[in-house]
Every structure is written in C-alpha cells, then in structure tokens.
C-alpha positions in Angstrom: 145.9 102.6 129.2 147.3 104.9 131.8 146.6 104.8 135.5 144.2 107.0 137.4 147.2 108.6 139.2 148.8 109.4 135.9 145.6 111.0 134.6 145.3 113.1 137.8 148.9 114.2 137.4 148.2 115.2 133.8 145.1 117.3 134.9 147.0 118.9 137.7 149.8 119.8 135.2 147.3 121.3 132.9 145.9 123.3 135.8 149.3 124.7 136.6 149.3 126.7 133.3 146.7 129.2 134.5 145.0 127.7 137.6 141.5 128.0 136.1 140.8 124.5 134.9 140.3 123.0 138.3 139.5 126.2 140.2 136.5 125.2 142.5 136.4 121.7 141.2 137.0 119.9 144.6 134.2 121.9 146.3 131.9 121.3 143.3 132.6 117.5 143.4 131.9 117.4 147.1 128.6 119.2 146.5 127.7 116.9 143.6 128.3 113.9 145.8 125.9 115.4 148.4 128.5 116.2 151.1 127.0 118.7 153.4 130.2 119.4 155.2 133.6 120.8 154.3 136.1 118.2 153.5 139.8 118.2 153.2 139.8 115.3 150.7 141.2 116.1 147.3 139.0 115.8 144.2 140.8 112.7 143.2 140.1 111.1 146.6 136.5 112.1 146.4 136.1 110.5 143.0 137.7 107.3 144.2 135.5 107.1 147.3 132.5 107.6 145.0 133.5 105.0 142.5 134.6 102.4 145.1 132.4 103.0 148.1 133.1 101.0 151.2 136.4 99.8 149.7 140.0 100.7 150.1 140.5 102.5 146.7 144.3 102.0 146.9 143.8 98.2 147.0 141.3 98.3 144.2 143.9 100.1 142.0 146.9 97.9 142.8 148.3 95.7 140.1 147.7 92.5 142.1 143.9 93.2 141.8 142.5 91.1 138.9 140.4 94.0 137.8 143.3 96.5 137.9 143.0 97.9 134.4 139.2 98.0 134.5 139.2 99.8 137.9 141.6 102.4 136.7 139.5 103.0 133.5 136.3 103.3 135.6 137.9 105.8 137.9 139.3 107.8 134.9 135.9 107.7 133.1 134.1 108.9 136.2 136.6 111.8 136.7 136.2 112.8 133.1 132.4 112.8 133.4 132.6 115.0 136.5 135.1 117.3 134.9 133.0 117.8 131.7 129.9 118.4 133.9 131.9 120.9 136.0 133.2 122.8 132.9 129.7 122.9 131.4 128.4 124.3 134.6 130.9 127.2 134.7 130.2 130.5 133.1 132.2 130.9 129.9 135.6 132.4 130.8 136.2 133.8 127.3 133.6 136.2 126.1 133.1 136.7 122.4 133.1 140.3 121.4 
C-alpha cells in the first residue's frame, strides 16, 4: 500500500546499483506514448500524465482526494506494466554460454 512516489524511489534506488535497469526507459516511455518530440519530463511524470490526462497528477495523488489509494495503485500498476514491457523489449544483457 505504498505511494507512487515511494515506488518510483525504490526503482531509482535499484537502478543506482548498475544503471542498467532504467537505461533508456524515459525515451522508450515517451515513444510508447506516441510523443514525436524530445521531452524533458521524467519517466514518472510521463506515466502520471498518461494515467491522469488533463488532470493535475499531484492533486489526484494527494491524501485529501477520495480516490487517493486507488489512484496511487493505478499509477503503480501502469508503471509496472510499462517497465515489464520495456524489459521484455530489451535484448538480454546476460548471454548464456
């Protein structure tokens, strides 16, 4: 029952180990979302804009919002789905000999 921000912090921490987990993820997410221009948004912002279009994502994730927990879970689930699809699309980094 963590928050979206906590999950993003966890992923970023995992990426600090070798820098390979999220390498290219932001650009891949932007491409998956159909952006045809370079963006300075982080992957976590891109996901939030996708999950909550035409809404202020920060407000949607605030505790005073009645759907607070549901919104965080939806954002986390979407991020996980994108991450799994991204990892599946990458060539295997470890080659069996």
